[in-house]
N, C-alpha and C positions, 0 to 999 in steps of 0.2 A: 504493500500500500504506500502510495506517495505521501510525503509530508506536506505537499502543497494542496490547499483546499481549492484555490483558483489560480490559473495561469493564463495570462493573456499575451499573445504574441503579435506585435505589429498590427494592431486593430485599427481598421478604418471603417467608418459608417456614415452614410449620408441619408437624409430624410427628405421627402417631398419629391415632386416631379418637375421635369423641364426646367424653366428659368427659376422656379421656386425651390429647386433642390439645394439643400444646404449640407456642407461637409461638417458633421458634428464631432466625430472622434477622429483624431489624426495621429496614427502611428503609436497607439497606446501599448506599451509593454510593461507588465508588472506581475508579481507573484504575491499571493497571500497565503500564509501558513495556516495549517489546521489549528483551530482554537484561538486564532488571533482576532482582535477587535480593531477594525479599520474604519476611520471616518473619511468620507469624501467631501471636500469643501471647495469653495470657489464661487465667483459671482454668478448671478442668474444668467443662463445661456451658455455656461462654460462646458456643459456636457455631463454633469454629475449624474443626473437621473437617467440619461441615456446609457451611460456606462454601467450603472447599477442594473438597469433592465437587460442589458446585454449579458452581464454576468449571470442573471437569472434565467436566461434563455427566452425572454419575452421580445427581444429584438435580435435580429440576425445581422452580423456585420457584412459589409461588402467584401472585405478581405481580412486575412489574419485568422488566428486560431483562438478559440475559447475552450479551455479545458477546465471542467468543474468536477471535483471529487473523482479525478482520474478518468473522466469521460470527455471525449472530444465532441462538443455539442454540434459541430458542423457535420458530423457523420450521422446524425440522427434525423429521421424524417419528422414531420410535425406530430404525428401520433406518438412516436417513441420519445420525442422531446417532452411532450405533455406528461407522459408517464414518469419520465425521469424527474421532471420538475416537481411533480406531485409527491414523489418519494423522498427526494434529496434536498429540495430547496424550499424554505419557508419565506413568504413574502408579506411584508407589512406596508401598507400604503398610508399616505397622509390623510386621505379621505375615507378610510376604513373599508370601503367596498363590501359592506355587508348586504345580504339579500333582505330587503325590507319586509317581505311577507313571510320570513322564517324567524323562529325564535332564536335566541342565543344558542341553545343546544343544537338546533337544526343547522344553524350556520356553521358551527364547528364540526358537526358530524358529516356535513355534505362532502368535503374532499375525501374523507375516510371512506364513505360509502362509494364514491366514484372509483376509489382505489380497490374496492372489493373487500374491505375490512368487515368481518362479521360482527365485531364488537364495537362498531362505530359510535353508537350512542353512549356506551359505557366509557369509552376513551374520551369522548367529547365532554362528558360530565366531569371526569377526572381532571381534564385540562382547565375547564372553567373554574373548578375549585382551586386549582393551582395558581390561578391569576386573581383569586379573591372574589369570584362571582358565583359561588355555590348557591347563593340565594336568588339568583337572577336567571336561572336556566330557562324559564318559560316566558321571559320578557322579550318583546320585539325591539328592534333597534330604536324605533321612535320613542320607546318607553325608557331608554337608557340615556345617561349623560354622555358627553363626548368622550370622557375618560373611560367610561364603562364600555362604550362601543370599541374603543381602541384595544381594550383588554380582551374583548371577544375576538377581535381581529388577530391579536397576538396568539390567543389560545388556538385559533384556527390554523395559524401558521406553524405552530410547534406541535400540533397534534400528531402528524406523521413522524415525529422525531427526526427532523431533517438534519443533515450534517452542516448545512449552511443556512443562516438566517440573514435576509437582506431587508432593510427598512428605508423607505424614502420619506424623509422629513416626518418621522413618526410623531413628533410633538407639534407639528406646524399648525394644527387646528385646535390646540389645547391651551388653556391658561398656564402660567408659569408653574404653579404648584402641582397641577394635574400632570403636566408634562414631565416634571421631575420624578413623580411617582412611576410614570410609564417607563422612563429611562432606567430607573432603579430596577424595575421588573425585567426589562430586556437584558441588562447586564447580569442580574441574578440568574436568569434562565441560561444565559450563555455560560456562566461559571458552573452551574450545577449540571448541565448536560454536555459540556465540553464542545459545544458547537462553535462554528466560526460566525462572527457577526460583522456585516458590512453595512454602514448606514450613511445616507446623505443628510447633511445638516448645514444650516446657516448659523447655528448656535456654537460659538467658540468654547463655551463651558462644556457642552456635550462632546465636541470634538476632542477636548483635552482629556476626557475620560477613556478614550480609545488608546490602544497600544501604539497606534501609528495613524498619522494623518496624511492623506494624499490630496494635494491641491491641484485643481484643474483650472486652466485658463484658455479660452478659445479652442477647446478640443485637445489641448496638449497637456500632458502630465508635467506640471511646472515644478513641483517639489514633493519630497517624501520625507516626512519627519517622524522619527521613531522616538517614543518616550523612553526616558531612563527607567531602569528596573526599580530604582529607588523611589 
C-alpha cells in the first residue's frame, strides 16, 4: 500500500466552451500523505474548489494524472469512478447538499444503500450519534439549524468510512461559533479514524490548524507551507 493518499501529476483543467473556456488549473503537481490534514487557500478564482473537486473525482482534468488511494482515476469509467468515490472519498460541501424530502437518517443512509450496505440505517444512526445528532434522526433539513445540517452532511460523508475526506468551505454558511464546532468535529473525526483531510478555506485560523497549507494563485501552486511538529 502506498503512503500517498493523493498524487497529482502535471494537472491541467479548463472549464467552459469556445471563447468562454477558461484554463483553471495549470500544471499542478503535488502529493498528500495518508493521515495528513491539508488546507487549500488563495483568492477567489484561484482554482481551490476546482482542485478539490478534481481530487474527489467530480471533475476530470484535460491532462495529467490523479491518483487517489492508489487508484488512477483517469483509468476509471464514470460508473467505476462513482463506485470508487462512494467507497473511498467523503465529500462535505459549503451548502450541505442534503435531500430536503428525506430525514437526517435517510440522508445519511442513502449513499450506504446505493453502495448495497444491508445495515445502512443502523450505520447511519451510529454516525448521526457520533456527530451529536442522536436526537434528530427523524428531522428534515428544514427543521435543523445550519450547524445541524452540516453535521448531517459530515455524518453522510464519513458513513462509508472513507480513506479521504474533502471539504469545500465547510464553515462558509455558518456563524463563527457554529463553524468552530464543525471544524473541531472534522479534525476529531480525522484523528480518530486516521483519514486524510483536505479542505478549502478562506479562514486563516482554520488553515493554521492543518499540517500543511497549499496556496493557489491563478491556477498555479504558489506555495507549500508545512507546520512545525511543535
